[in-house]
ROSE-4610 file (N, C-alpha, C; in Angstrom, 1 decimal, always signed):
// ROSE-4610
residu = [M/M/M/D/D/D/I/I/I/K/K/K/E/E/E/L/L/L/L/L/L/N/N/N/R/R/R/T/T/T/D/D/D/R/R/R/F/F/F/A/A/A/A/A/A/A/A/A/A/A/A/G/G/G/C/C/C/Q/Q/Q/I/I/I/T/T/T/E/E/E/A/A/A/D/D/D/S/S/S/R/R/R/H/H/H/A/A/A/V/V/V/A/A/A/V/V/V/M/M/M/T/T/T/V/V/V/T/T/T/T/T/T/S/S/S/H/H/H/L/L/L/N/N/N/G/G/G/G/G/G/N/N/N/V/V/V/C/C/C/Q/Q/Q/G/G/G/G/G/G/A/A/A/L/L/L/F/F/F/T/T/T/L/L/L/A/A/A/D/D/D/L/L/L/A/A/A/I/I/I/A/A/A/A/A/A/L/L/L/M/M/M/N/N/N/V/V/V/S/S/S/G/G/G/H/H/H/L/L/L/T/T/T/F/F/F/G/G/G/I/I/I/S/S/S/N/N/N/S/S/S/I/I/I/M/M/M/F/F/F/V/V/V/S/S/S/S/S/S/A/A/A/R/R/R/E/E/E/G/G/G/D/D/D/T/T/T/L/L/L/R/R/R/A/A/A/E/E/E/A/A/A/V/V/V/M/M/M/V/V/V/A/A/A/E/E/E/H/H/H/H/H/H/K/K/K/I/I/I/P/P/P/S/S/S/V/V/V/E/E/E/V/V/V/R/R/R/V/V/V/T/T/T/N/N/N/Q/Q/Q/D/D/D/G/G/G/V/V/V/L/L/L/I/I/I/C/C/C/H/H/H/V/V/V/T/T/T/G/G/G/M/M/M/G/G/G/Y/Y/Y/R/R/R/K/K/K/S/S/S/M/M/M/S/S/S/L/L/L/P/P/P/G/G/G/T/T/T/V/V/V/S/S/S/S/S/S/A/A/A/E/E/E/Q/Q/Q]
num = [1/1/1/2/2/2/3/3/3/4/4/4/5/5/5/6/6/6/7/7/7/8/8/8/9/9/9/10/10/10/11/11/11/12/12/12/13/13/13/14/14/14/15/15/15/16/16/16/17/17/17/18/18/18/19/19/19/20/20/20/21/21/21/22/22/22/23/23/23/24/24/24/25/25/25/26/26/26/27/27/27/28/28/28/29/29/29/30/30/30/31/31/31/32/32/32/33/33/33/34/34/34/35/35/35/36/36/36/37/37/37/38/38/38/39/39/39/40/40/40/41/41/41/42/42/42/43/43/43/44/44/44/45/45/45/46/46/46/47/47/47/48/48/48/49/49/49/50/50/50/51/51/51/52/52/52/53/53/53/54/54/54/55/55/55/56/56/56/57/57/57/58/58/58/59/59/59/60/60/60/61/61/61/62/62/62/63/63/63/64/64/64/65/65/65/66/66/66/67/67/67/68/68/68/69/69/69/70/70/70/71/71/71/72/72/72/73/73/73/74/74/74/75/75/75/76/76/76/77/77/77/78/78/78/79/79/79/80/80/80/81/81/81/82/82/82/83/83/83/84/84/84/85/85/85/86/86/86/87/87/87/88/88/88/89/89/89/90/90/90/91/91/91/92/92/92/93/93/93/94/94/94/95/95/95/96/96/96/97/97/97/98/98/98/99/99/99/100/100/100/101/101/101/102/102/102/103/103/103/104/104/104/105/105/105/106/106/106/107/107/107/108/108/108/109/109/109/110/110/110/111/111/111/112/112/112/113/113/113/114/114/114/115/115/115/116/116/116/117/117/117/118/118/118/119/119/119/120/120/120/121/121/121/122/122/122/123/123/123/124/124/124/125/125/125/126/126/126/127/127/127/128/128/128/129/129/129/130/130/130/131/131/131/132/132/132/133/133/133/134/134/134/135/135/135/136/136/136/137/137/137/138/138/138/139/139/139/140/140/140]
x = [-17.0/-15.7/-15.5/-15.0/-15.2/-13.9/-13.8/-12.7/-11.3/-11.2/-10.0/-9.3/-10.0/-9.3/-9.3/-10.5/-10.0/-8.8/-8.6/-7.7/-6.3/-6.3/-4.9/-4.4/-5.4/-5.1/-5.1/-5.6/-5.5/-4.3/-4.3/-3.3/-1.9/-1.3/-0.3/+1.1/+1.2/+1.8/+2.0/+1.1/+1.2/+1.3/+0.9/+1.4/+2.6/+3.6/+4.8/+5.6/+5.0/+5.9/+5.5/+4.6/+4.5/+3.3/+2.8/+1.2/+0.0/-0.8/-1.9/-3.0/-4.1/-5.6/-5.8/-6.0/-6.7/-8.0/-8.4/-9.8/-10.4/-11.7/-12.6/-14.0/-14.5/-16.2/-16.2/-17.3/-17.9/-17.6/-17.0/-16.6/-15.0/-14.1/-12.8/-12.1/-10.8/-10.2/-8.5/-8.1/-6.7/-5.7/-4.4/-3.7/-2.4/-1.6/-0.4/+0.9/+2.2/+3.5/+4.4/+5.5/+6.3/+7.6/+8.4/+9.3/+10.8/+11.2/+12.1/+13.6/+14.3/+15.9/+14.9/+14.3/+13.8/+13.0/+12.6/+11.6/+12.8/+14.1/+14.6/+15.5/+15.4/+16.0/+17.5/+17.9/+19.4/+19.8/+18.9/+19.0/+18.8/+18.5/+18.5/+17.0/+15.8/+14.5/+13.9/+12.3/+11.5/+11.2/+11.3/+11.0/+9.7/+9.2/+8.0/+7.0/+7.5/+6.4/+5.9/+6.8/+6.4/+5.3/+5.6/+4.4/+3.4/+3.2/+1.9/+1.7/+2.5/+1.7/+0.8/+1.3/+0.4/-0.7/-0.8/-1.7/-3.0/-2.4/-3.3/-3.8/-3.6/-4.1/-5.3/-5.1/-6.1/-7.3/-6.9/-7.8/-8.8/-8.1/-8.8/-9.5/-9.3/-10.2/-11.7/-11.3/-12.1/-13.3/-12.5/-13.4/-14.0/-13.6/-14.6/-15.0/-15.3/-15.9/-17.2/-18.1/-19.5/-19.4/-18.6/-18.4/-18.4/-18.7/-18.7/-17.1/-16.7/-15.3/-15.3/-13.6/-13.6/-12.2/-11.6/-10.1/-9.8/-8.7/-8.3/-8.0/-8.3/-8.0/-7.1/-6.9/-6.3/-5.9/-4.8/-4.0/-3.0/-2.7/-1.9/-1.0/+0.1/+0.9/+1.8/+1.7/+2.6/+3.2/+4.8/+5.4/+5.8/+5.5/+5.5/+6.7/+7.2/+8.2/+8.7/+9.9/+10.7/+10.2/+9.6/+9.8/+11.0/+11.3/+12.9/+12.6/+13.7/+13.7/+13.1/+12.1/+11.5/+10.5/+9.9/+8.7/+7.7/+6.6/+5.2/+4.3/+3.9/+3.0/+1.9/+0.9/-0.4/-1.0/-1.6/-2.8/-3.9/-4.7/-6.2/-6.9/-7.5/-8.4/-9.5/-10.2/-11.8/-12.4/-13.5/-14.4/-14.5/-14.1/-14.5/-16.0/-15.9/-17.2/-17.8/-18.8/-19.3/-19.8/-19.5/-20.3/-20.5/-21.8/-21.7/-21.1/-20.4/-19.4/-18.1/-17.6/-16.5/-16.3/-16.1/-15.5/-14.5/-14.1/-13.2/-12.5/-11.3/-10.7/-9.5/-9.4/-8.2/-7.2/-5.8/-5.3/-4.3/-4.4/-3.1/-2.2/-0.8/+0.1/+0.7/+0.7/+1.3/+2.3/+3.4/+3.8/+3.6/+4.5/+3.9/+3.8/+4.3/+4.4/+2.9/+2.7/+1.5/+2.1/+3.2/+3.5/+3.3/+2.8/+2.4/+3.4/+3.3/+4.9/+3.9/+2.8/+2.5/+1.1/+0.6/-1.2/-1.1/-2.3/-2.6/-3.9/-4.4/-5.8/-5.9/-7.4/-7.2/-8.7/-8.9/-10.2/-10.4/-11.4/-11.6/-12.9/-13.0/-14.0/-14.8/-15.9/-16.6/-17.5/-17.0/-17.9/-19.1/-19.9/-21.3/-21.0/-19.7/-19.9/-19.5/-19.2/-18.8/-17.3/-16.7/-15.6/-15.3/-14.1/-14.0/-14.0/-14.6/-14.7/-15.7/-16.3/-17.5/-18.9/-20.0/-21.1/-21.8/-21.7/-22.5/-23.6/-24.1/-25.2/-26.6/-26.4/-27.1/-27.4/-26.6/-26.8/-27.1/-27.3/-27.9/-29.4]
y = [-11.7/-11.7/-10.2/-10.5/-9.5/-8.7/-7.2/-6.2/-6.6/-7.1/-8.0/-8.9/-9.8/-10.8/-9.8/-9.2/-8.4/-7.7/-6.7/-5.9/-6.3/-7.7/-8.1/-9.0/-9.2/-9.9/-8.9/-7.8/-6.9/-5.7/-4.9/-4.1/-4.6/-4.9/-5.6/-4.4/-3.0/-2.6/-2.6/-2.7/-2.8/-4.3/-5.2/-6.4/-6.7/-6.1/-6.1/-5.2/-4.8/-3.8/-4.6/-5.5/-6.2/-5.9/-5.2/-4.9/-5.7/-5.9/-6.5/-6.4/-6.4/-5.8/-7.1/-6.7/-7.7/-7.5/-6.7/-6.1/-5.0/-5.2/-4.3/-4.2/-3.2/-3.1/-1.6/-1.5/-0.2/+1.1/+0.5/+1.5/+1.9/+0.9/+1.0/-0.3/-0.1/-0.9/-0.9/-2.3/-2.5/-3.0/-2.5/-3.0/-3.1/-4.2/-4.6/-4.6/-4.6/-4.7/-4.7/-5.5/-5.8/-4.9/-4.4/-3.4/-4.4/-4.5/-5.0/-4.1/-4.9/-4.0/-3.4/-3.9/-3.4/-2.1/-1.7/-0.7/+0.5/+0.3/+1.2/+2.3/+3.6/+4.8/+4.8/+6.2/+6.2/+6.6/+7.2/+6.9/+5.9/+4.8/+3.3/+3.2/+4.0/+4.0/+3.7/+3.1/+3.1/+4.2/+4.2/+5.1/+5.5/+7.0/+7.3/+6.9/+6.5/+5.8/+4.9/+3.7/+2.7/+2.7/+4.0/+4.0/+4.6/+5.3/+5.8/+5.0/+3.9/+2.8/+2.0/+1.6/+0.9/+1.5/+2.9/+3.9/+3.9/+4.0/+4.1/+2.8/+1.7/+0.3/+0.2/+1.0/+0.9/+1.4/+3.0/+4.1/+3.3/+2.7/+2.0/+1.2/+0.2/-0.7/+0.0/+0.9/+1.3/+2.3/+2.8/+3.6/+2.8/+1.7/+0.9/-0.5/-0.3/-1.4/-1.5/-0.6/-0.5/-1.3/-1.3/-1.9/-0.7/+0.3/+1.5/+1.9/+1.7/+2.0/+3.9/+4.2/+5.5/+5.3/+6.4/+6.9/+7.8/+8.0/+9.0/+10.3/+11.6/+12.6/+13.7/+13.5/+14.4/+13.4/+13.2/+13.1/+13.8/+13.6/+14.0/+13.5/+13.2/+12.6/+13.4/+13.0/+13.6/+12.7/+12.8/+11.6/+12.0/+11.1/+11.5/+10.5/+9.5/+8.6/+7.9/+7.4/+6.4/+5.1/+3.9/+2.8/+1.9/+1.1/+0.4/-1.1/-1.3/-3.1/-3.7/-4.8/-5.8/-5.4/-3.9/-3.3/-3.9/-4.5/-4.7/-3.6/-3.2/-1.8/-2.3/-1.3/-1.3/-0.1/-0.2/+1.1/+1.0/+1.6/+1.7/+2.9/+2.6/+3.9/+3.8/+4.7/+5.1/+6.3/+6.2/+7.1/+8.1/+9.4/+10.8/+11.2/+11.2/+11.4/+10.7/+10.1/+8.9/+9.4/+10.6/+11.5/+10.5/+10.4/+9.6/+9.9/+10.9/+11.2/+11.3/+12.1/+12.5/+12.0/+10.8/+10.3/+10.8/+10.8/+11.5/+10.1/+10.2/+9.0/+9.5/+9.0/+9.3/+7.9/+7.7/+6.8/+7.0/+5.9/+5.9/+4.9/+5.0/+3.8/+3.9/+2.4/+2.5/+1.1/+1.2/+0.0/-1.0/-2.3/-3.3/-3.1/-1.4/-1.5/-0.2/+0.2/+1.0/+2.2/+2.9/+3.9/+4.4/+5.8/+6.5/+6.6/+6.1/+6.6/+7.5/+7.6/+8.6/+8.7/+9.5/+10.1/+10.3/+9.9/+10.3/+10.7/+11.3/+12.0/+11.7/+11.3/+10.9/+11.4/+11.9/+11.9/+11.5/+10.4/+10.1/+10.7/+10.2/+10.6/+9.3/+9.0/+7.8/+7.9/+7.1/+6.9/+6.1/+6.1/+5.5/+3.9/+3.7/+2.2/+1.5/+0.4/-0.8/-0.9/-1.4/-1.9/-2.8/-2.9/-4.2/-5.4/-6.5/-7.6/-7.7/-6.6/-6.8/-6.4/-6.5/-6.2/-5.6/-4.3/-3.4/-3.6/-3.0/-3.2/-2.8/-1.5/-1.2/-1.9/-2.9/-4.0/-5.2/-5.3/-7.2/-6.9]
z = [-12.7/-12.2/-11.3/-9.8/-9.1/-9.3/-8.8/-9.1/-8.9/-7.7/-7.3/-8.0/-8.5/-9.6/-10.9/-11.3/-12.5/-13.0/-11.7/-11.8/-11.7/-10.6/-10.4/-11.8/-12.5/-13.7/-14.9/-15.2/-16.4/-15.8/-14.6/-14.4/-14.5/-15.8/-15.8/-15.1/-15.5/-14.6/-13.2/-12.8/-11.1/-10.7/-11.4/-11.2/-11.2/-12.3/-12.6/-11.4/-10.8/-9.6/-8.5/-8.4/-7.2/-6.5/-6.8/-6.6/-6.6/-5.5/-5.6/-4.8/-5.2/-4.6/-3.5/-2.5/-1.4/-0.7/-1.0/-0.5/-1.4/-1.6/-2.5/-2.3/-1.5/-1.9/-2.3/-2.0/-2.1/-1.3/+0.1/+1.2/+1.1/+0.7/+0.6/-0.1/-0.4/-1.3/-0.6/-0.4/-0.2/-1.2/-1.2/-2.1/-1.2/-1.5/-1.0/-1.9/-1.4/-2.0/-1.0/-1.3/-0.6/-1.1/-0.7/-1.0/-1.2/-2.6/-3.2/-3.5/-3.9/-4.2/-5.6/-6.4/-7.6/-7.4/-6.2/-5.8/-5.3/-5.1/-4.6/-5.3/-5.1/-5.6/-5.5/-5.8/-5.5/-3.9/-3.4/-2.1/-1.2/-2.0/-1.0/-0.3/-0.8/-0.1/-1.2/-1.2/-2.0/-3.0/-4.2/-5.1/-4.9/-5.1/-5.2/-6.1/-7.3/-8.4/-7.8/-7.2/-6.8/-5.7/-4.8/-3.6/-4.7/-5.6/-6.5/-6.8/-7.4/-8.2/-7.3/-6.3/-5.1/-4.9/-4.3/-4.4/-5.4/-6.6/-7.7/-7.8/-7.6/-7.6/-6.9/-5.7/-4.5/-4.9/-5.4/-6.1/-7.1/-8.1/-9.1/-8.7/-7.5/-7.2/-6.7/-6.0/-5.4/-6.2/-7.0/-8.0/-9.0/-9.5/-10.3/-9.8/-8.4/-8.1/-8.4/-8.7/-9.3/-10.7/-11.4/-12.7/-13.9/-13.3/-14.4/-14.6/-15.8/-15.9/-15.5/-14.6/-13.9/-14.3/-14.7/-14.9/-14.0/-13.7/-12.8/-13.6/-12.8/-13.4/-12.6/-11.5/-10.8/-9.3/-9.1/-8.0/-7.3/-5.6/-5.4/-4.1/-3.9/-3.1/-2.3/-0.7/+0.1/+0.6/+0.7/+1.4/+2.7/+3.5/+4.9/+5.4/+5.3/+5.8/+4.5/+4.8/+3.7/+4.1/+3.1/+3.0/+2.4/+3.4/+2.9/+2.7/+1.9/+1.3/+2.3/+2.3/+3.1/+3.8/+3.8/+4.3/+3.4/+4.3/+3.7/+3.5/+2.7/+2.6/+2.4/+3.1/+2.7/+2.0/+1.4/+0.6/+1.0/+1.7/+2.0/+1.2/+0.4/-0.1/+0.4/+0.8/+1.2/+0.5/+0.1/-0.8/+0.2/-0.5/+0.1/-0.1/-1.6/-2.1/-3.2/-3.2/-4.3/-5.5/-5.8/-6.8/-8.2/-9.0/-10.1/-11.3/-11.5/-12.5/-11.8/-10.8/-10.4/-8.8/-8.6/-7.1/-6.8/-5.6/-4.9/-3.6/-3.6/-3.0/-2.0/-0.8/+0.0/+0.2/+0.2/+0.3/+1.6/+2.6/+3.5/+3.1/+2.9/+2.8/+4.1/+4.7/+5.9/+5.7/+6.4/+6.4/+7.7/+7.7/+8.5/+10.0/+10.2/+11.7/+11.8/+10.6/+10.9/+10.5/+10.2/+10.3/+9.0/+9.0/+7.6/+6.7/+5.4/+4.5/+3.5/+3.0/+2.3/+2.4/+2.1/+1.7/+0.4/-0.2/-1.6/-1.7/-2.6/-2.9/-4.4/-4.7/-6.0/-6.4/-7.9/-8.2/-9.6/-9.8/-11.0/-12.0/-13.0/-14.1/-14.6/-14.2/-14.3/-15.8/-16.6/-17.8/-17.7/-18.7/-18.5/-19.4/-19.6/-20.0/-19.0/-19.2/-17.9/-18.2/-17.3/-16.7/-17.8/-18.9/-19.7/-18.4/-19.0/-18.2/-17.0/-16.8/-15.7/-16.4/-15.8/-15.9/-15.0/-15.3/-14.2/-13.6/-12.5/-11.9/-12.8/-13.4/-14.5/-15.8/-16.0/-17.2/-16.5/-15.1/-14.9/-14.8]
C-alpha cells in the first residue's frame, strides 16, 4: 500500500478535517483541503489549527514515504495571509535534510491563486520500525 492510500485511510483526524494527500514521493508531498464553514474561527477566516493539520499531513506523508515510522518532534508555523471559506488550499512539503534519524521538512501552504497562506517547518524522529501497514525497503 502506498503512503497516500495508507495515510488517507488511517489519519482519521486529518480526514475528518477534510485533508487529503494527493502526491507523495521521496522529494515532496502534497496535501489539499477546501476551507468550509467548519474551518472558520471567530474572525471568519480559516482557523490556524486547520492550516496546521493540512501542513502536518503533508509532512507526515513525506517523512514516512520510506515506510519507516517517523513522528514529528518539532514544528513551527508562520501565518502570512488569511484563508477564507471556499479557498482550495495546497500544502507542499519538501525535504530539507533527509537525515536517517532526524529528517527536516519545509511546507508552503498556498491558496488556489498561489497566495502564500502560511509557512511551516517540521522536524521528525525516525524509528527503526516500519510504519504500520507498510513494508520498508529494508524489509523487502
